C-alpha positions in Angstrom: 18.9 -2.6 -0.5 19.6 -1.6 -4.0 22.5 0.4 -5.2 22.1 2.4 -8.4 25.3 3.7 -10.1 25.0 7.3 -11.2 26.1 8.3 -14.7 29.4 10.0 -15.3 29.3 13.8 -15.1 27.9 15.0 -18.5 30.0 18.2 -18.3 33.1 16.1 -18.2 32.4 14.6 -21.7 31.7 17.9 -23.3 34.4 20.0 -21.8 38.0 19.2 -23.0 39.6 20.5 -19.9 37.3 18.4 -17.7 38.0 15.4 -20.0 41.6 15.2 -18.8 40.5 15.2 -15.2 37.9 12.5 -16.1 40.5 10.3 -17.6 42.5 10.4 -14.4 39.5 8.9 -12.6 39.2 6.1 -15.1 35.9 4.5 -15.0 34.7 6.0 -11.7 31.3 7.5 -11.6 29.9 10.4 -9.6 28.9 8.0 -6.9 26.1 5.5 -6.1 22.6 5.9 -4.6 21.4 3.3 -2.2 17.7 2.8 -1.6 16.6 0.7 1.3 13.9 -1.9 0.9 11.9 -0.2 3.5 11.8 3.0 1.5 10.4 1.2 -1.5 7.8 -0.5 0.7 6.9 2.9 2.2 6.4 4.4 -1.2 4.2 1.5 -2.3 2.2 1.7 1.0 1.6 5.4 0.6 0.4 4.9 -3.0 -1.9 2.1 -2.0 -3.5 4.0 0.9 -4.4 6.9 -1.4 -6.7 4.8 -3.5 -10.5 5.3 -2.9 -11.9 2.1 -1.5 -8.8 1.0 0.4 -9.7 1.0 4.0 -6.5 -0.5 5.4 -3.3 -2.3 4.5 -2.4 -5.7 6.0 -4.2 -8.7 7.4 -5.9 -9.0 10.7 -2.8 -9.4 12.9 -0.9 -6.7 11.1 -3.9 -4.3 11.5 -4.1 -5.2 15.2 -0.5 -4.3 15.7 -1.0 -1.2 13.5 -3.8 0.0 15.9 -1.5 -0.3 18.8 1.2 1.6 17.0 -1.3 4.4 16.1 -2.4 4.6 19.7 1.1 5.6 20.8 1.5 8.0 17.9 3.3 5.9 15.3 1.9 4.8 12.0 3.5 2.0 10.0 3.2 3.0 6.3 4.8 -0.4 5.3 2.1 -2.5 7.0 0.8 -5.1 4.6 3.5 -4.4 2.0 6.5 -6.6 1.2 9.0 -5.9 -1.5 11.7 -7.9 -3.3 14.3 -5.4 -4.6 16.9 -6.3 -7.1 19.5 -4.1 -8.7 17.1 -2.3 -11.0 13.8 -4.1 -10.5 11.2 -4.4 -7.8 8.4 -6.9 -7.1 5.7 -5.8 -4.6 3.1 -7.8 -2.6 0.4 -5.8 -0.9 -2.5 -7.0 1.3 -5.5 -4.7 1.5 -8.9 -4.4 3.1 -11.5 -2.8 0.8 -14.4 -0.6 1.9 -17.9 -1.9 1.1 -19.4 -1.5 -1.6 -16.4 -0.6 -3.8 -15.8 -3.1 -6.6 -13.0 -5.3 -5.5 -11.3 -5.8 -8.9 -11.4 -2.1 -9.7 -9.8 -1.2 -6.3 -7.1 -3.9 -6.8 -6.4 -2.6 -10.3 -6.2 1.0 -9.1 -3.8 -0.1 -6.3 -1.6 -2.0 -8.7 -1.5 1.0 -11.1 -0.7 3.5 -8.3 2.1 1.3 -7.0 3.6 0.9 -10.4 3.6 4.7 -11.0 4.8 5.7 -7.6 7.7 3.2 -7.4 8.8 3.9 -11.0 8.5 7.7 -10.6 9.7 8.3 -7.0 12.2 5.5 -6.6 13.3 5.2 -10.3 13.2 1.4 -10.5 11.3 -0.8 -12.8 8.4 -2.7 -11.2 8.1 -6.3 -12.5 4.9 -7.2 -10.7 2.4 -6.1 -8.1 0.4 -8.8 -6.4 -2.7 -7.6 -4.5 -4.4 -9.7 -1.9 -7.8 -8.7 -0.6 -8.2 -10.2 2.9 -11.3 -8.5 4.1 -14.1 -6.0 3.4 -14.8 -3.2 5.8 -18.5 -2.4 6.4 -19.2 1.0 8.0 -20.0 0.5 11.7 -23.2 2.7 11.4 -24.6 0.5 8.5 -23.6 -2.7 10.3 -25.2 -1.7 13.6 -28.5 -0.2 12.1 -29.4 -2.8 9.5 -29.3 -6.0 11.5 -30.8 -4.4 14.6 -33.7 -3.0 12.7 -34.3 -6.3 10.9 -34.1 -8.3 14.2 -36.4 -5.9 16.0 -39.0 -6.0 13.2 -38.8 -9.8 12.8 -38.9 -10.4 16.6 -41.8 -8.0 17.2 -43.9 -9.5 14.4 -43.4 -13.0 15.8 -44.2 -12.2 19.4 -47.8 -12.0 20.4 -48.8 -9.3 22.9 -49.1 -10.5 26.5 -52.6 -10.9 27.7 -54.1 -11.4 24.3 -54.1 -15.2 24.5 -57.4 -16.8 25.0 -57.4 -19.8 27.3 
């Protein structure tokens, strides 16, 4: 978790009556904000999933567990995302599956840019690095089923001679 101190009340420095009250507090701020690591990971995961070409987050085992979670109505938005959170900086590692035929490097760059923007804008912390690992490519089931089956049927039919046409 990270804790971010909040700046002193700006009205207290401009208002002389408030200044006397501020001096009694001596060095205290308006409070602190604590952001859990899971929140940072969730923001990064949401940003990554919004990129065209990203089919899923996480490796094979994580996706299998994610499928089970989704079957019972829960979705893990941090799947495939790990973060290291310091006081003011964040490092993010994300594992993705890319849809075929999206260019892998372009998708990885877009994921990296989206995570930088989302974490810096939403969480308010500086992102030091975003490491993207592409572990798989998803090929649409319709394309995968049709193409090999058509090729195999065509090849197989051409190689086979019709029955009864053999001359003894």
